[in-house]
C-alpha positions as CSV (number, residue, x, y, z in Angstrom):
1,M,-265.6,-65.1,-84.0
2,K,-269.2,-65.3,-85.0
3,R,-270.6,-63.1,-87.6
4,S,-273.0,-61.6,-85.0
5,D,-270.1,-60.7,-82.7
6,W,-268.3,-58.9,-85.6
7,N,-271.4,-56.9,-86.3
8,I,-271.6,-55.8,-82.7
9,L,-267.9,-54.8,-82.6
10,I,-268.2,-52.8,-85.8
11,C,-271.2,-50.9,-84.4
12,V,-269.4,-50.1,-81.2
13,L,-266.3,-48.8,-83.0
14,G,-268.4,-46.8,-85.3
15,S,-270.3,-45.2,-82.4
16,A,-266.9,-44.3,-80.8
17,V,-265.7,-42.6,-84.0
18,L,-268.9,-40.7,-84.3
19,V,-268.7,-39.5,-80.7
20,S,-265.1,-38.4,-81.0
21,C,-265.8,-36.4,-84.2
22,G,-268.6,-34.5,-82.6
23,A,-266.8,-33.6,-79.4
24,T,-266.3,-29.8,-78.7
25,G,-263.4,-28.1,-76.9
26,A,-263.5,-25.1,-74.4
27,P,-266.2,-22.6,-75.4
28,I,-265.0,-19.5,-77.4
29,P,-266.4,-16.2,-76.2
30,P,-268.2,-14.0,-78.8
31,A,-266.1,-11.2,-80.2
32,L,-266.8,-7.9,-78.4
33,E,-265.9,-5.7,-81.4
34,L,-264.5,-2.9,-79.4
35,A,-263.2,0.0,-81.5
36,R,-259.6,1.0,-81.0
37,P,-259.5,4.2,-79.1
38,V,-259.0,7.4,-81.1
39,T,-255.4,8.7,-81.0
40,D,-255.6,11.9,-83.1
41,L,-258.3,14.0,-81.6
42,R,-257.7,17.7,-82.4
43,A,-259.4,20.8,-81.1
44,A,-259.4,24.5,-82.1
45,R,-261.5,27.2,-80.6
46,K,-262.9,30.3,-82.4
47,G,-265.3,32.6,-80.6
48,D,-267.7,30.5,-78.6
49,K,-267.2,27.4,-80.9
50,V,-264.8,24.5,-80.5
51,Y,-264.0,22.5,-83.6
52,L,-263.2,18.9,-83.0
53,A,-261.8,16.5,-85.6
54,W,-260.5,12.9,-85.4
55,T,-260.1,9.8,-87.5
56,V,-262.9,7.2,-87.1
57,P,-261.3,3.8,-85.9
58,A,-261.1,1.4,-88.8
59,K,-260.3,-1.7,-86.7
60,T,-261.2,-3.3,-83.4
61,T,-258.9,-4.0,-80.5
62,D,-258.7,-7.6,-81.9
63,R,-257.3,-6.1,-85.2
64,Q,-260.5,-7.0,-87.1
65,I,-262.4,-4.7,-89.4
66,M,-264.9,-2.6,-87.4
67,R,-268.2,-3.6,-89.0
68,H,-270.9,-2.5,-86.5
69,P,-269.9,0.6,-84.6
70,G,-272.2,2.3,-82.2
71,V,-272.4,5.9,-81.2
72,T,-269.4,8.1,-80.5
73,R,-269.6,10.1,-77.3
74,V,-268.0,13.6,-77.1
75,C,-266.9,14.2,-73.5
76,R,-266.1,17.6,-72.0
77,S,-264.8,18.6,-68.6
78,L,-263.0,21.5,-66.8
79,K,-260.9,18.8,-65.1
80,V,-257.8,17.2,-66.5
81,P,-258.0,14.4,-67.4
82,V,-261.6,13.5,-68.3
83,A,-262.4,10.8,-65.8
84,D,-265.9,9.8,-67.0
85,C,-268.5,10.6,-69.6
86,K,-271.7,10.0,-67.7
87,N,-273.1,13.2,-69.2
88,P,-271.7,13.4,-72.7
89,T,-271.8,16.7,-74.6
90,A,-273.0,14.8,-77.7
91,E,-273.7,11.3,-78.9
92,I,-273.0,11.0,-82.6
93,P,-274.4,8.0,-84.5
94,A,-272.0,6.1,-86.7
95,S,-274.2,6.8,-89.8
96,Q,-273.2,10.4,-89.6
97,F,-269.6,9.6,-90.6
98,S,-270.6,8.1,-93.9
99,L,-268.6,4.9,-93.4
100,P,-267.8,3.0,-96.6
101,A,-269.2,-0.5,-96.9
102,S,-265.7,-1.9,-97.0
103,R,-262.7,-0.2,-95.6
104,S,-260.1,-2.6,-97.1
105,N,-258.9,-2.3,-100.6
106,R,-258.4,-5.4,-102.8
107,N,-254.9,-4.3,-103.8
108,G,-253.7,-4.5,-100.2
109,A,-253.6,-0.8,-99.6
110,P,-254.2,0.5,-96.1
111,P,-257.8,0.8,-94.9
112,Q,-259.6,4.0,-96.0
113,K,-259.5,6.7,-93.4
114,V,-262.7,8.5,-92.5
115,Q,-262.6,11.9,-90.8
116,A,-265.2,12.9,-88.2
117,N,-266.0,16.4,-87.1
118,Y,-268.0,17.9,-84.4
119,T,-268.6,21.6,-83.3
120,D,-269.2,22.3,-79.6
121,V,-270.6,25.6,-78.4
122,V,-269.1,27.0,-75.2
123,S,-271.9,28.6,-73.2
124,P,-271.4,32.0,-71.5
125,E,-271.8,30.4,-68.1
126,L,-268.9,28.0,-68.9
127,Q,-266.7,30.8,-70.1
128,E,-267.2,32.8,-66.9
129,Q,-266.5,30.1,-64.4
130,D,-262.7,30.5,-64.4
131,P,-261.1,32.7,-67.1
132,T,-257.7,30.8,-66.7
133,A,-259.2,27.3,-66.8
134,E,-259.0,25.0,-69.8
135,I,-261.8,22.8,-71.3
136,T,-260.7,19.2,-71.8
137,Y,-262.2,17.1,-74.6
138,A,-262.1,13.4,-75.3
139,V,-264.2,11.0,-77.5
140,S,-265.2,7.5,-76.9
141,V,-266.3,5.1,-79.6
142,L,-268.9,2.5,-78.5
143,N,-270.0,-0.7,-80.0
144,E,-273.6,-1.8,-80.7
145,S,-273.8,-3.0,-77.0
146,G,-272.7,0.4,-75.6
147,R,-269.2,-0.7,-74.6
148,S,-266.0,1.1,-75.3
149,A,-262.3,0.3,-75.2
150,G,-261.6,3.7,-73.5
151,F,-261.1,7.4,-74.1
152,S,-259.2,9.0,-76.9
153,N,-256.2,11.2,-76.4
154,Q,-257.4,14.3,-74.5
155,V,-257.0,17.9,-75.8
156,Q,-257.6,21.3,-74.2
157,V,-258.8,24.7,-75.2
158,P,-259.0,27.9,-73.1
159,S,-262.3,28.6,-71.4
160,A,-261.8,32.4,-71.3
161,S,-264.5,34.6,-72.7
162,T,-263.9,36.3,-76.1
163,L,-264.9,39.8,-77.3
164,P,-266.9,40.6,-80.5
165,P,-265.0,42.1,-83.4
166,P,-264.9,45.9,-83.8
167,D,-267.6,47.7,-85.8
168,H,-267.0,49.2,-89.3
169,F,-263.6,47.6,-90.0
170,R,-262.5,49.3,-93.2
171,A,-259.5,49.7,-95.6
172,E,-258.2,52.6,-97.6
173,V,-255.4,52.4,-100.2
174,R,-252.9,55.2,-99.8
175,K,-249.7,56.2,-101.3
176,D,-247.7,54.9,-98.3
177,G,-249.8,51.7,-97.7
178,V,-253.2,50.3,-96.9
179,L,-254.7,52.1,-94.0
180,L,-256.9,49.7,-91.9
181,S,-259.2,51.4,-89.3
182,W,-262.1,50.5,-87.1
183,D,-264.5,52.0,-84.6
184,C,-263.2,52.0,-81.1
185,S,-265.0,49.8,-78.6
186,P,-263.9,49.4,-75.0
187,A,-261.7,46.4,-74.4
188,T,-262.9,45.3,-71.0
189,A,-261.1,42.3,-69.4
190,A,-263.0,40.2,-66.9
191,S,-259.8,39.4,-65.1
192,D,-256.3,40.7,-64.5
193,A,-255.1,37.5,-66.2
194,L,-256.7,38.5,-69.5
195,Q,-255.5,40.9,-72.2
196,H,-257.0,41.8,-75.5
197,R,-255.4,42.5,-78.9
198,L,-256.8,43.2,-82.3
199,R,-255.3,40.7,-84.8
200,I,-255.5,41.7,-88.5
201,Y,-255.2,39.1,-91.3
202,R,-254.7,39.4,-95.0
203,R,-255.4,36.8,-97.7
204,E,-255.0,36.7,-101.5
205,P,-258.1,35.4,-103.2
206,G,-257.8,31.7,-104.1
207,K,-255.3,31.0,-101.4
208,Q,-255.9,28.9,-98.3
209,T,-253.5,30.6,-95.9
210,D,-253.7,33.9,-94.1
211,T,-250.9,36.4,-93.5
212,K,-250.9,37.9,-90.0
213,V,-250.5,41.7,-90.6
214,S,-250.5,43.0,-87.0
215,D,-251.5,42.6,-83.4
216,A,-252.8,46.0,-82.5
217,N,-253.1,47.0,-78.8
218,L,-256.6,47.7,-77.8
219,S,-255.8,49.3,-74.4
220,A,-255.9,52.8,-76.0
221,C,-259.5,52.3,-76.9
222,A,-260.5,52.6,-73.3
223,H,-259.2,56.2,-73.2
224,T,-260.4,57.3,-76.6
225,Q,-262.7,60.3,-76.5
226,P,-265.8,60.6,-78.7
227,G,-265.2,62.4,-81.9
228,T,-261.5,61.6,-82.0
229,E,-259.7,59.9,-84.9
230,A,-260.5,56.2,-85.2
231,P,-257.6,53.8,-84.3
232,G,-255.8,52.3,-87.3
233,F,-252.8,50.4,-88.7
234,L,-250.9,51.0,-91.9
235,D,-250.0,47.9,-93.8
236,Q,-246.9,48.4,-95.8
237,T,-246.0,44.7,-96.5
238,F,-248.4,44.2,-99.4
239,E,-247.6,44.2,-103.1
240,W,-249.1,46.7,-105.5
241,E,-251.5,45.6,-108.2
242,K,-252.8,42.6,-106.2
243,H,-256.2,41.8,-104.7
244,Y,-256.5,41.1,-101.0
245,D,-259.2,40.4,-98.4
246,Y,-258.6,41.9,-94.9
247,R,-260.3,40.8,-91.7
248,A,-259.8,41.4,-88.0
249,T,-260.5,39.5,-84.8
250,V,-260.1,40.3,-81.1
251,V,-257.6,37.9,-79.4
252,T,-257.9,37.1,-75.7
253,V,-254.5,36.4,-74.2
254,V,-254.7,34.3,-71.0
255,S,-251.8,34.6,-68.5
256,A,-251.9,32.3,-65.5
257,P,-249.1,31.9,-62.9
258,G,-246.9,28.9,-63.7
259,K,-248.4,28.5,-67.2
260,S,-247.5,29.6,-70.7
261,E,-249.6,32.3,-72.3
262,V,-252.5,30.9,-74.4
263,E,-254.6,32.7,-76.9
264,V,-258.2,32.3,-78.1
265,E,-259.6,34.3,-81.1
266,G,-263.0,35.8,-81.2
267,D,-265.3,36.0,-84.2
268,D,-264.1,37.8,-87.4
269,T,-265.2,41.0,-88.9
270,P,-266.7,40.8,-92.4
271,G,-263.9,40.5,-95.0
272,V,-262.9,43.8,-96.6
273,P,-261.8,43.4,-100.3
274,V,-259.0,45.7,-101.5
275,F,-257.3,46.2,-104.9
276,A,-253.9,47.7,-104.2
277,H,-253.8,49.7,-107.4
278,D,-251.0,52.2,-107.5
279,V,-252.2,55.5,-109.0
280,F,-249.9,57.6,-106.8
281,P,-247.1,59.4,-108.5
282,P,-243.7,60.1,-106.9
283,A,-242.9,63.4,-105.3
284,V,-242.1,66.3,-107.5
285,P,-238.3,66.7,-107.8
286,T,-236.8,69.8,-106.1
287,G,-233.6,71.8,-106.2
288,L,-233.1,71.8,-110.0
289,Q,-230.0,73.8,-111.1
290,A,-228.6,74.3,-114.6
291,V,-224.9,75.2,-115.3
292,F,-223.4,76.0,-118.7
293,S,-219.9,74.6,-119.5
294,G,-218.0,74.6,-122.8
295,I,-215.5,77.4,-123.0
296,G,-212.9,76.1,-125.4
297,Q,-214.9,72.9,-126.1
298,V,-218.3,71.7,-127.3
299,P,-220.9,73.6,-125.2
300,F,-223.3,71.8,-122.9
301,V,-225.5,72.4,-119.9
302,D,-225.3,70.2,-116.8
303,L,-228.5,69.7,-114.7
304,V,-228.6,68.5,-111.1
305,W,-231.4,68.1,-108.6
306,S,-232.2,66.6,-105.2
307,P,-232.7,62.8,-105.4
308,D,-236.1,61.3,-104.9
309,T,-235.9,58.6,-102.2
310,E,-239.1,56.6,-102.9
311,A,-238.6,52.9,-103.0
312,D,-240.4,52.3,-106.3
313,L,-238.7,55.1,-108.2
314,A,-237.9,54.2,-111.8
315,G,-236.1,57.4,-112.8
316,Y,-236.6,60.9,-114.1
317,N,-237.8,62.7,-117.3
318,V,-236.0,65.9,-118.4
319,F,-237.8,68.6,-120.3
320,R,-236.5,71.7,-122.1
321,H,-238.0,74.6,-124.0
322,E,-237.0,77.9,-125.4
323,E,-238.9,81.1,-124.6
324,N,-242.5,81.0,-125.8
325,E,-242.2,77.4,-127.0
326,A,-243.6,74.1,-125.8
327,S,-241.5,71.8,-123.6
328,V,-239.9,68.7,-125.2
329,K,-238.7,65.6,-123.4
330,L,-235.0,65.1,-123.9
331,N,-234.6,61.5,-122.7
332,S,-235.9,58.4,-124.3
333,E,-235.6,56.2,-121.2
334,P,-235.9,57.3,-117.5
335,V,-232.8,58.9,-116.2
336,K,-231.6,56.8,-113.3
337,A,-229.4,59.4,-111.5
338,P,-230.5,63.0,-110.4
339,A,-228.3,64.5,-113.1
340,F,-228.4,65.1,-116.9
341,R,-226.1,66.6,-119.5
342,D,-227.7,68.5,-122.4
343,S,-225.2,68.5,-125.2
344,K,-227.6,69.7,-127.9
345,V,-227.4,73.4,-127.2
346,Q,-226.6,76.3,-129.4
347,S,-224.7,79.5,-128.7
348,G,-226.8,82.6,-128.1
349,K,-229.9,80.8,-126.9
350,K,-231.6,80.6,-123.5
351,Y,-233.0,77.3,-122.4
352,F,-235.6,76.5,-119.7
353,Y,-235.5,73.1,-117.9
354,S,-237.7,71.1,-115.7
355,V,-237.8,67.4,-114.5
356,S,-240.4,64.9,-113.3
357,A,-240.1,61.7,-111.4
358,V,-241.5,58.3,-112.7
359,D,-242.2,55.2,-110.6
360,E,-242.1,51.5,-111.7
361,R,-245.7,51.6,-112.7
362,N,-245.3,54.6,-114.9
363,N,-247.0,57.0,-112.5
364,E,-245.4,60.4,-113.2
365,S,-245.1,63.4,-110.9
366,A,-245.8,67.0,-112.0
367,K,-242.8,68.9,-113.4
368,S,-240.5,70.6,-111.1
369,E,-240.0,74.3,-110.9
370,E,-238.2,75.6,-114.0
371,T,-234.6,76.7,-114.1
372,S,-232.9,78.4,-117.0
373,E,-229.4,78.9,-118.4
374,R,-228.1,81.0,-121.4
375,V,-225.5,79.6,-123.7
376,P,-223.0,82.3,-124.7
């Protein structure tokens, strides 16, 4: 073959190789970057506010890191389920969630979770539409192009109206407990399907959880006459020498045919601080009697009295004196039983006795009425 022919063949083969290397396959569509739908939407209502919370999606439906999220729509409806979100309650920009620059950790740990929160206000008009209805919420996370992979899980809260808290909620520490009272206000229900209760909570300072003390019936308030005693509740489940904060809220209970009862709490009263300091002595002992014994043996005087039944009773103190002399306590430690034997008596003397009661915090009652006994 001539040299010129070889040159032509080499050029042809080279061109073919170049053409085959630059060839493209089927076109690949651009990634849509659709966020995975939220699966942990939660809702809680208090008064006219609904508190929503959820985890911001960290990945797309293609299992890629979500890098350019758009707004999050909060959807609300009286229908179940939410069918569309043409008129969202809110559109929250992604910047509000303070997303980290990178959600993956170098050590291979799971992506960092970011919590989102939103507070919705239920208007009076919405609350009055149907007292037995429920408000359904869903969220939808959009991409930069305004597209979404769908709604989150859907949650419901009651739509029933709530009542304001009672006025002048107060607390008084008494010997038998903490008396909680409030000014009576009519508990009017907008429907036969609604009932109202006053729920009282107690919390120790520094703790995150409340203790429900009582659900008081408010129906009696509707029949209370002006000038009569305020309604109240006596808390006897506390512990002495502790600090507490008490608050109260009116609970609306919704009962609809074929449905379970649901509750929604109204706003709280201001917190009332209480120090349950026990300065209350036990009751004064009664029924004290003294009887001499000792004929033919060492003389002694036996004392007996009616027992004190208070739960925090620690015991009794026993006192004795002779005529025109000061009383002296005979026991070094509280006497546990309502009885005492005085063995340090002398013949020919008359003794006067009294007893007092002492509780676990060393509060002591007044002395009982005296009784006397003469030693022959």
